[in-house]
Backbone and ligand atoms as CSV (ligand in chain L), in Angstrom:
chain,resi,resn,atom,element,x,y,z
A,1,MET,N,N,0.846,-1.192,0.002
A,1,MET,CA,C,0.016,-0.010,0.013
A,1,MET,C,C,0.912,1.298,0.061
A,2,LYS,N,N,0.508,2.249,-0.811
A,2,LYS,CA,C,1.239,3.486,-0.905
A,2,LYS,C,C,0.404,4.659,-0.352
A,3,VAL,N,N,0.903,5.379,0.577
A,3,VAL,CA,C,0.283,6.519,1.275
A,3,VAL,C,C,1.025,7.834,1.061
A,4,LEU,N,N,0.327,8.777,0.680
A,4,LEU,CA,C,0.908,10.137,0.525
A,4,LEU,C,C,0.405,11.031,1.674
A,5,PHE,N,N,1.377,11.473,2.510
A,5,PHE,CA,C,1.063,12.431,3.550
A,5,PHE,C,C,1.309,13.875,3.037
A,6,LEU,N,N,0.318,14.731,3.112
A,6,LEU,CA,C,0.461,16.090,2.684
A,6,LEU,C,C,0.245,17.059,3.915
A,7,ASN,N,N,1.105,17.974,4.011
A,7,ASN,CA,C,1.046,18.962,5.140
A,7,ASN,C,C,0.920,20.324,4.605
A,8,GLY,N,N,-0.072,21.079,5.083
A,8,GLY,CA,C,-0.262,22.490,4.502
A,8,GLY,C,C,0.509,23.533,5.199
A,9,PRO,N,N,-0.001,24.779,5.100
A,9,PRO,CA,C,0.767,26.025,5.426
A,9,PRO,C,C,1.150,26.056,7.006
A,10,ASN,N,N,2.288,26.515,7.239
A,10,ASN,CA,C,2.841,26.761,8.605
A,10,ASN,C,C,3.242,25.508,9.359
A,11,LEU,N,N,2.922,24.356,8.759
A,11,LEU,CA,C,3.341,23.114,9.447
A,11,LEU,C,C,4.839,22.854,9.388
A,12,ASN,N,N,5.530,23.618,8.476
A,12,ASN,CA,C,7.020,23.583,8.462
A,12,ASN,C,C,7.563,24.226,9.737
A,13,LEU,N,N,6.723,24.972,10.474
A,13,LEU,CA,C,7.212,25.696,11.675
A,13,LEU,C,C,6.910,24.854,12.957
A,14,LEU,N,N,6.370,23.699,12.811
A,14,LEU,CA,C,6.105,22.879,13.996
A,14,LEU,C,C,7.361,22.759,14.843
A,15,GLY,N,N,7.185,22.727,16.185
A,15,GLY,CA,C,8.307,22.712,17.060
A,15,GLY,C,C,8.534,24.061,17.701
A,16,GLN,N,N,8.374,25.171,16.832
A,16,GLN,CA,C,8.563,26.500,17.405
A,16,GLN,C,C,7.223,27.242,17.345
A,17,ARG,N,N,6.241,26.747,16.559
A,17,ARG,CA,C,4.974,27.416,16.358
A,17,ARG,C,C,3.982,27.014,17.477
A,18,GLU,N,N,3.498,28.028,18.276
A,18,GLU,CA,C,2.497,27.788,19.260
A,18,GLU,C,C,2.559,26.344,19.897
A,19,PRO,N,N,3.704,26.083,20.642
A,19,PRO,CA,C,3.908,24.749,21.106
A,19,PRO,C,C,2.845,24.258,22.125
A,20,GLY,N,N,2.104,25.300,22.786
A,20,GLY,CA,C,1.003,24.901,23.684
A,20,GLY,C,C,-0.097,24.240,23.002
A,21,ILE,N,N,-0.206,24.518,21.669
A,21,ILE,CA,C,-1.333,23.961,20.872
A,21,ILE,C,C,-0.875,22.772,20.065
A,22,TYR,N,N,0.390,22.948,19.421
A,22,TYR,CA,C,0.809,21.941,18.474
A,22,TYR,C,C,1.866,21.063,18.961
A,23,GLY,N,N,2.388,21.260,20.181
A,23,GLY,CA,C,3.444,20.436,20.765
A,23,GLY,C,C,4.857,20.936,20.331
A,24,THR,N,N,5.833,20.194,20.692
A,24,THR,CA,C,7.215,20.608,20.450
A,24,THR,C,C,7.945,19.745,19.433
A,25,LEU,N,N,7.247,18.742,18.875
A,25,LEU,CA,C,7.863,17.960,17.800
A,25,LEU,C,C,7.961,18.785,16.487
A,26,THR,N,N,9.055,18.650,15.818
A,26,THR,CA,C,9.152,19.298,14.476
A,26,THR,C,C,8.442,18.416,13.464
A,27,LEU,N,N,8.210,18.975,12.282
A,27,LEU,CA,C,7.616,18.122,11.210
A,27,LEU,C,C,8.541,16.957,10.856
A,28,ALA,N,N,9.852,17.248,10.877
A,28,ALA,CA,C,10.827,16.090,10.580
A,28,ALA,C,C,10.706,14.955,11.555
A,29,GLU,N,N,10.519,15.373,12.857
A,29,GLU,CA,C,10.359,14.320,13.915
A,29,GLU,C,C,9.097,13.575,13.706
A,30,ILE,N,N,8.011,14.270,13.371
A,30,ILE,CA,C,6.741,13.611,13.078
A,30,ILE,C,C,6.929,12.585,11.875
A,31,GLU,N,N,7.575,13.090,10.860
A,31,GLU,CA,C,7.821,12.273,9.699
A,31,GLU,C,C,8.646,11.030,10.040
A,32,SER,N,N,9.607,11.171,10.948
A,32,SER,CA,C,10.351,9.866,11.242
A,32,SER,C,C,9.533,8.974,12.050
A,33,GLN,N,N,8.662,9.438,12.898
A,33,GLN,CA,C,7.693,8.485,13.648
A,33,GLN,C,C,6.728,7.853,12.637
A,34,VAL,N,N,6.296,8.660,11.669
A,34,VAL,CA,C,5.386,8.014,10.660
A,34,VAL,C,C,6.050,6.956,9.876
A,35,ARG,N,N,7.355,7.302,9.497
A,35,ARG,CA,C,8.067,6.310,8.680
A,35,ARG,C,C,8.373,4.979,9.423
A,36,ALA,N,N,8.644,5.090,10.735
A,36,ALA,CA,C,8.843,3.874,11.487
A,36,ALA,C,C,7.576,3.059,11.676
A,37,ALA,N,N,6.491,3.758,11.911
A,37,ALA,CA,C,5.186,3.076,12.052
A,37,ALA,C,C,4.734,2.458,10.711
A,38,ALA,N,N,4.996,3.140,9.614
A,38,ALA,CA,C,4.590,2.640,8.303
A,38,ALA,C,C,5.422,1.429,7.880
A,39,ALA,N,N,6.700,1.452,8.288
A,39,ALA,CA,C,7.581,0.302,7.908
A,39,ALA,C,C,7.014,-0.946,8.622
A,40,LYS,N,N,6.599,-0.835,9.866
A,40,LYS,CA,C,6.036,-1.969,10.635
A,40,LYS,C,C,4.742,-2.439,9.934
A,41,ARG,N,N,4.050,-1.649,9.266
A,41,ARG,CA,C,2.745,-2.047,8.634
A,41,ARG,C,C,2.975,-2.303,7.152
A,42,GLU,N,N,4.236,-2.283,6.712
A,42,GLU,CA,C,4.518,-2.547,5.288
A,42,GLU,C,C,3.732,-1.559,4.376
A,43,ILE,N,N,3.739,-0.286,4.831
A,43,ILE,CA,C,3.105,0.802,4.051
A,43,ILE,C,C,4.247,1.649,3.558
A,44,GLU,N,N,4.184,1.983,2.223
A,44,GLU,CA,C,5.155,2.878,1.612
A,44,GLU,C,C,4.672,4.281,1.764
A,45,VAL,N,N,5.547,5.139,2.166
A,45,VAL,CA,C,5.090,6.514,2.515
A,45,VAL,C,C,5.897,7.569,1.765
A,46,ASP,N,N,5.159,8.543,1.272
A,46,ASP,CA,C,5.810,9.784,0.791
A,46,ASP,C,C,5.262,10.904,1.719
A,47,PHE,N,N,6.101,11.842,2.088
A,47,PHE,CA,C,5.676,12.807,3.109
A,47,PHE,C,C,6.158,14.189,2.671
A,48,ARG,N,N,5.172,15.125,2.421
A,48,ARG,CA,C,5.499,16.451,1.861
A,48,ARG,C,C,4.837,17.587,2.639
A,49,GLN,N,N,5.358,18.756,2.487
A,49,GLN,CA,C,4.793,19.920,3.068
A,49,GLN,C,C,4.880,21.098,2.132
A,50,SER,N,N,3.788,21.926,2.034
A,50,SER,CA,C,3.868,23.106,1.174
A,50,SER,C,C,2.989,24.222,1.867
A,51,ASN,N,N,3.465,25.466,1.693
A,51,ASN,CA,C,2.697,26.659,2.125
A,51,ASN,C,C,1.786,27.139,1.028
A,52,ILE,N,N,1.870,26.457,-0.167
A,52,ILE,CA,C,1.179,27.023,-1.325
A,52,ILE,C,C,0.012,26.114,-1.667
A,53,GLU,N,N,-1.140,26.681,-1.658
A,53,GLU,CA,C,-2.376,25.971,-1.900
A,53,GLU,C,C,-2.396,25.214,-3.214
A,54,GLY,N,N,-1.939,25.913,-4.298
A,54,GLY,CA,C,-1.832,25.347,-5.590
A,54,GLY,C,C,-0.973,24.097,-5.666
A,55,GLU,N,N,0.128,24.121,-4.907
A,55,GLU,CA,C,1.066,22.973,-4.958
A,55,GLU,C,C,0.401,21.793,-4.291
A,56,LEU,N,N,-0.338,21.997,-3.172
A,56,LEU,CA,C,-1.070,20.899,-2.569
A,56,LEU,C,C,-2.107,20.308,-3.536
A,57,ILE,N,N,-2.782,21.196,-4.296
A,57,ILE,CA,C,-3.770,20.751,-5.255
A,57,ILE,C,C,-3.145,19.948,-6.341
A,58,THR,N,N,-2.032,20.380,-6.840
A,58,THR,CA,C,-1.277,19.671,-7.907
A,58,THR,C,C,-0.848,18.249,-7.346
A,59,TRP,N,N,-0.420,18.145,-6.199
A,59,TRP,CA,C,0.053,16.855,-5.624
A,59,TRP,C,C,-1.205,15.942,-5.476
A,60,ILE,N,N,-2.341,16.483,-4.992
A,60,ILE,CA,C,-3.541,15.630,-4.914
A,60,ILE,C,C,-3.980,15.103,-6.275
A,61,GLN,N,N,-3.932,15.995,-7.232
A,61,GLN,CA,C,-4.334,15.569,-8.649
A,61,GLN,C,C,-3.389,14.488,-9.096
A,62,ALA,N,N,-2.148,14.627,-8.834
A,62,ALA,CA,C,-1.145,13.627,-9.352
A,62,ALA,C,C,-1.153,12.313,-8.568
A,63,ALA,N,N,-1.838,12.304,-7.412
A,63,ALA,CA,C,-1.905,11.070,-6.576
A,63,ALA,C,C,-2.667,9.939,-7.285
A,64,ARG,N,N,-3.557,10.264,-8.174
A,64,ARG,CA,C,-4.395,9.278,-8.826
A,64,ARG,C,C,-3.600,8.272,-9.549
A,65,GLY,N,N,-3.808,6.989,-9.229
A,65,GLY,CA,C,-3.078,5.920,-9.845
A,65,GLY,C,C,-1.694,5.665,-9.303
A,66,VAL,N,N,-1.227,6.496,-8.387
A,66,VAL,CA,C,0.073,6.380,-7.812
A,66,VAL,C,C,0.006,5.968,-6.330
A,67,PHE,N,N,-0.927,6.614,-5.575
A,67,PHE,CA,C,-1.013,6.331,-4.173
A,67,PHE,C,C,-2.491,5.752,-3.959
A,68,ASP,N,N,-2.564,4.874,-2.894
A,68,ASP,CA,C,-3.851,4.314,-2.575
A,68,ASP,C,C,-4.658,5.227,-1.647
A,69,VAL,N,N,-3.929,5.987,-0.819
A,69,VAL,CA,C,-4.631,6.842,0.175
A,69,VAL,C,C,-3.741,8.147,0.324
A,70,VAL,N,N,-4.470,9.240,0.430
A,70,VAL,CA,C,-3.792,10.497,0.850
A,70,VAL,C,C,-4.234,10.804,2.220
A,71,ILE,N,N,-3.218,11.107,3.138
A,71,ILE,CA,C,-3.551,11.600,4.446
A,71,ILE,C,C,-3.100,13.086,4.512
A,72,LEU,N,N,-4.111,13.922,4.781
A,72,LEU,CA,C,-4.001,15.358,4.543
A,72,LEU,C,C,-4.184,16.183,5.830
A,73,ASN,N,N,-3.148,16.895,6.223
A,73,ASN,CA,C,-3.321,17.923,7.208
A,73,ASN,C,C,-3.180,19.191,6.453
A,74,ALA,N,N,-4.426,19.672,6.028
A,74,ALA,CA,C,-4.492,20.918,5.158
A,74,ALA,C,C,-4.325,22.195,5.979
A,75,ALA,N,N,-4.076,22.059,7.269
A,75,ALA,CA,C,-3.854,23.195,8.133
A,75,ALA,C,C,-4.898,24.292,7.836
A,76,ALA,N,N,-4.523,25.597,7.749
A,76,ALA,CA,C,-5.542,26.604,7.641
A,76,ALA,C,C,-6.414,26.468,6.378
A,77,TYR,N,N,-5.888,25.843,5.319
A,77,TYR,CA,C,-6.652,25.695,4.100
A,77,TYR,C,C,-7.921,24.761,4.315
A,78,THR,N,N,-7.820,23.965,5.349
A,78,THR,CA,C,-8.959,23.117,5.729
A,78,THR,C,C,-10.285,23.925,5.820
A,79,HIS,N,N,-10.100,25.210,6.374
A,79,HIS,CA,C,-11.271,25.959,6.664
A,79,HIS,C,C,-11.689,26.901,5.555
A,80,THR,N,N,-10.936,26.960,4.502
A,80,THR,CA,C,-11.135,27.987,3.420
A,80,THR,C,C,-11.176,27.452,2.021
A,81,SER,N,N,-10.594,26.282,1.744
A,81,SER,CA,C,-10.254,26.017,0.349
A,81,SER,C,C,-11.297,25.122,-0.355
A,82,VAL,N,N,-12.017,25.777,-1.241
A,82,VAL,CA,C,-12.836,25.046,-2.222
A,82,VAL,C,C,-11.973,24.328,-3.209
A,83,GLY,N,N,-10.842,24.953,-3.579
A,83,GLY,CA,C,-9.956,24.293,-4.500
A,83,GLY,C,C,-9.423,22.977,-4.028
A,84,LEU,N,N,-9.061,22.857,-2.776
A,84,LEU,CA,C,-8.614,21.559,-2.202
A,84,LEU,C,C,-9.716,20.583,-2.218
A,85,ARG,N,N,-10.907,21.084,-1.801
A,85,ARG,CA,C,-12.064,20.119,-1.779
A,85,ARG,C,C,-12.285,19.604,-3.192
A,86,ASP,N,N,-12.365,20.407,-4.197
A,86,ASP,CA,C,-12.587,19.989,-5.532
A,86,ASP,C,C,-11.480,18.980,-6.036
A,87,ALA,N,N,-10.247,19.261,-5.560
A,87,ALA,CA,C,-9.164,18.361,-5.992
A,87,ALA,C,C,-9.298,16.948,-5.360
A,88,ILE,N,N,-9.703,16.928,-4.134
A,88,ILE,CA,C,-9.935,15.652,-3.443
A,88,ILE,C,C,-11.095,14.884,-4.127
A,89,ALA,N,N,-12.202,15.656,-4.351
A,89,ALA,CA,C,-13.385,14.974,-4.962
A,89,ALA,C,C,-12.982,14.425,-6.323
A,90,GLY,N,N,-12.183,15.209,-7.045
A,90,GLY,CA,C,-11.916,14.842,-8.432
A,90,GLY,C,C,-10.838,13.825,-8.616
A,91,SER,N,N,-10.016,13.680,-7.547
A,91,SER,CA,C,-8.812,12.755,-7.687
A,91,SER,C,C,-9.202,11.325,-7.638
A,92,GLY,N,N,-10.306,11.018,-6.992
A,92,GLY,CA,C,-10.708,9.603,-6.908
A,92,GLY,C,C,-9.873,8.856,-5.895
A,93,VAL,N,N,-8.957,9.512,-5.201
A,93,VAL,CA,C,-8.093,8.900,-4.210
A,93,VAL,C,C,-8.679,9.109,-2.787
A,94,LYS,N,N,-8.857,7.998,-2.118
A,94,LYS,CA,C,-9.389,8.066,-0.713
A,94,LYS,C,C,-8.472,8.981,0.108
A,95,THR,N,N,-9.125,9.926,0.823
A,95,THR,CA,C,-8.342,10.908,1.531
A,95,THR,C,C,-8.819,10.951,2.978
A,96,ILE,N,N,-7.878,10.986,3.932
A,96,ILE,CA,C,-8.185,11.128,5.334
A,96,ILE,C,C,-7.705,12.436,5.816
A,97,GLU,N,N,-8.650,13.213,6.484
A,97,GLU,CA,C,-8.274,14.519,7.037
A,97,GLU,C,C,-7.773,14.388,8.456
A,98,ILE,N,N,-6.616,15.013,8.681
A,98,ILE,CA,C,-6.040,14.965,10.051
A,98,ILE,C,C,-5.718,16.285,10.522
A,99,HIS,N,N,-5.673,16.416,11.898
A,99,HIS,CA,C,-5.151,17.661,12.566
A,99,HIS,C,C,-4.533,17.259,13.831
A,100,ILE,N,N,-3.510,17.988,14.150
A,100,ILE,CA,C,-2.761,17.828,15.371
A,100,ILE,C,C,-3.623,18.214,16.602
A,101,SER,N,N,-4.251,19.389,16.459
A,101,SER,CA,C,-5.097,19.861,17.574
A,101,SER,C,C,-6.572,19.441,17.326
A,102,ASN,N,N,-7.318,19.585,18.445
A,102,ASN,CA,C,-8.744,19.244,18.339
A,102,ASN,C,C,-9.445,20.566,17.838
A,103,VAL,N,N,-9.626,20.624,16.474
A,103,VAL,CA,C,-10.141,21.852,15.861
A,103,VAL,C,C,-11.528,22.201,16.362
A,104,HIS,N,N,-12.261,21.197,16.866
A,104,HIS,CA,C,-13.636,21.467,17.315
A,104,HIS,C,C,-13.698,22.030,18.722
A,105,ALA,N,N,-12.558,22.024,19.397
A,105,ALA,CA,C,-12.479,22.638,20.707
A,105,ALA,C,C,-11.850,24.023,20.665
A,106,ARG,N,N,-11.618,24.566,19.475
A,106,ARG,CA,C,-10.924,25.861,19.258
A,106,ARG,C,C,-11.930,26.866,18.706
A,107,GLU,N,N,-11.348,27.892,18.080
A,107,GLU,CA,C,-12.216,28.980,17.535
A,107,GLU,C,C,-13.263,28.383,16.620
A,108,GLU,N,N,-14.371,29.105,16.547
A,108,GLU,CA,C,-15.509,28.702,15.697
A,108,GLU,C,C,-15.133,28.545,14.252
A,109,PHE,N,N,-14.243,29.310,13.705
A,109,PHE,CA,C,-13.984,29.192,12.271
A,109,PHE,C,C,-13.217,27.881,12.003
A,110,ARG,N,N,-12.583,27.321,13.053
A,110,ARG,CA,C,-11.941,25.989,12.874
A,110,ARG,C,C,-12.836,24.836,12.915
A,111,HIS,N,N,-14.206,25.100,13.321
A,111,HIS,CA,C,-15.138,23.999,13.357
A,111,HIS,C,C,-15.631,23.621,11.946
A,112,VAL,N,N,-15.382,24.557,11.043
A,112,VAL,CA,C,-15.818,24.300,9.637
A,112,VAL,C,C,-14.659,23.726,8.857
A,113,SER,N,N,-14.953,22.586,8.172
A,113,SER,CA,C,-13.974,21.964,7.312
A,113,SER,C,C,-14.556,21.909,5.924
A,114,MET,N,N,-13.927,22.646,4.961
A,114,MET,CA,C,-14.386,22.586,3.616
A,114,MET,C,C,-14.171,21.206,2.978
A,115,ILE,N,N,-13.197,20.455,3.530
A,115,ILE,CA,C,-12.784,19.189,2.927
A,115,ILE,C,C,-13.458,17.972,3.533
A,116,ALA,N,N,-14.005,18.118,4.776
A,116,ALA,CA,C,-14.551,16.901,5.443
A,116,ALA,C,C,-15.570,16.194,4.588
A,117,PRO,N,N,-16.526,16.827,3.901
A,117,PRO,CA,C,-17.521,16.063,3.160
A,117,PRO,C,C,-16.914,15.133,2.023
A,118,VAL,N,N,-15.688,15.505,1.589
A,118,VAL,CA,C,-15.243,14.700,0.485
A,118,VAL,C,C,-14.062,13.781,1.023
A,119,CYS,N,N,-13.856,13.740,2.297
A,119,CYS,CA,C,-12.864,12.797,2.892
A,119,CYS,C,C,-13.513,11.596,3.436
A,120,ALA,N,N,-12.745,10.543,3.584
A,120,ALA,CA,C,-13.304,9.306,4.188
A,120,ALA,C,C,-13.609,9.524,5.636
A,121,GLY,N,N,-12.838,10.323,6.293
A,121,GLY,CA,C,-13.049,10.545,7.724
A,121,GLY,C,C,-12.025,11.553,8.247
A,122,GLN,N,N,-12.189,11.905,9.509
A,122,GLN,CA,C,-11.355,12.950,10.086
A,122,GLN,C,C,-10.764,12.446,11.434
A,123,ILE,N,N,-9.530,12.706,11.660
A,123,ILE,CA,C,-8.862,12.402,12.972
A,123,ILE,C,C,-8.224,13.729,13.457
A,124,ALA,N,N,-8.574,14.136,14.662
A,124,ALA,CA,C,-8.147,15.425,15.211
A,124,ALA,C,C,-7.901,15.350,16.678
A,125,GLY,N,N,-6.838,15.979,17.123
A,125,GLY,CA,C,-6.665,16.157,18.589
A,125,GLY,C,C,-5.678,15.329,19.268
A,126,PHE,N,N,-4.957,14.420,18.471
A,126,PHE,CA,C,-4.134,13.483,19.131
A,126,PHE,C,C,-2.593,13.805,18.891
A,127,GLY,N,N,-2.325,15.027,18.546
A,127,GLY,CA,C,-0.880,15.370,18.287
A,127,GLY,C,C,-0.314,14.497,17.178
A,128,VAL,N,N,0.922,14.037,17.380
A,128,VAL,CA,C,1.553,13.129,16.359
A,128,VAL,C,C,0.659,11.840,16.202
A,129,GLY,N,N,-0.088,11.542,17.238
A,129,GLY,CA,C,-0.974,10.340,17.230
A,129,GLY,C,C,-1.971,10.446,16.072
A,130,SER,N,N,-2.368,11.595,15.706
A,130,SER,CA,C,-3.362,11.761,14.585
A,130,SER,C,C,-2.714,11.232,13.306
A,131,TYR,N,N,-1.364,11.471,13.119
A,131,TYR,CA,C,-0.750,10.968,11.957
A,131,TYR,C,C,-0.565,9.435,12.031
A,132,LEU,N,N,-0.280,8.871,13.178
A,132,LEU,CA,C,-0.106,7.480,13.328
A,132,LEU,C,C,-1.452,6.683,13.260
A,133,LEU,N,N,-2.498,7.263,13.866
A,133,LEU,CA,C,-3.803,6.609,13.780
A,133,LEU,C,C,-4.277,6.632,12.343
A,134,ALA,N,N,-3.914,7.608,11.574
A,134,ALA,CA,C,-4.311,7.692,10.178
A,134,ALA,C,C,-3.735,6.588,9.373
A,135,LEU,N,N,-2.568,6.128,9.755
A,135,LEU,CA,C,-1.982,5.017,9.014
A,135,LEU,C,C,-2.842,3.729,9.137
A,136,ASP,N,N,-3.407,3.477,10.424
A,136,ASP,CA,C,-4.209,2.389,10.598
A,136,ASP,C,C,-5.560,2.584,9.890
A,137,ALA,N,N,-6.015,3.819,9.919
A,137,ALA,CA,C,-7.281,4.073,9.189
A,137,ALA,C,C,-7.139,3.804,7.783
A,138,ALA,N,N,-5.944,4.223,7.197
A,138,ALA,CA,C,-5.687,3.949,5.762
A,138,ALA,C,C,-5.824,2.484,5.420
A,139,LEU,N,N,-5.357,1.653,6.357
A,139,LEU,CA,C,-5.359,0.192,6.079
A,139,LEU,C,C,-6.886,-0.363,6.037
A,140,THR,N,N,-7.753,0.333,6.740
A,140,THR,CA,C,-9.118,-0.070,6.736
A,140,THR,C,C,-9.848,0.326,5.398
A,141,LEU,N,N,-9.186,1.259,4.704
A,141,LEU,CA,C,-9.806,1.758,3.457
A,141,LEU,C,C,-9.417,0.964,2.217
A,142,LYS,N,N,-8.399,0.093,2.405
A,142,LYS,CA,C,-7.898,-0.631,1.358
A,142,LYS,C,C,-8.957,-1.454,0.541
L,1,LIG,C1,C,-4.220,22.290,12.214
L,1,LIG,C2,C,-5.457,23.020,12.658
L,1,LIG,C3,C,-5.771,24.155,11.764
L,1,LIG,O1,O,-6.907,24.925,12.237
L,1,LIG,C4,C,-4.587,25.171,11.756
L,1,LIG,O2,O,-4.855,26.273,10.867
L,1,LIG,C5,C,-3.267,24.523,11.477
L,1,LIG,C6,C,-2.993,23.230,12.063
L,1,LIG,C7,C,-3.831,21.163,13.150
L,1,LIG,O3,O,-3.089,20.266,12.737
L,1,LIG,O4,O,-4.183,21.169,14.297
L,1,LIG,O5,O,-2.342,25.137,10.941
L,1,LIG,O6,O,-4.578,21.642,10.948
């Protein structure tokens, strides 16, 4: 099974960005935990980050026929991006929405997800655990 992890804007700053909300792990440290967990499950992983909405859209489009599942932390674009939603719907690739923080326990604008209706499901609030739980969720989608 091949899984593509995509990380949206500002997630390159994990570790230094609002650690009370997002924790102290860097994105590279999260990636290495994901890679170790994926290896145990015989899942092949690609792991990327972009601050650019269009780049995330291009990667989702290109996932068709290459990856079995996309695991997406769209970060702030979760709450705003019709473009990402249309890319997920059009890609035909099963997509899991993830968040480090519990977006439903935060500001009201974070309660809205533009992408949730076109995703298989959502995992939020478990820190790096959201990334690891999503790997097991991906296996159930196979
Ligand atoms: C986030 C939650 C979003 O609301 C926020 O804009 C982020 C990170 C999370 O992982 O908790 O940048 O997606």
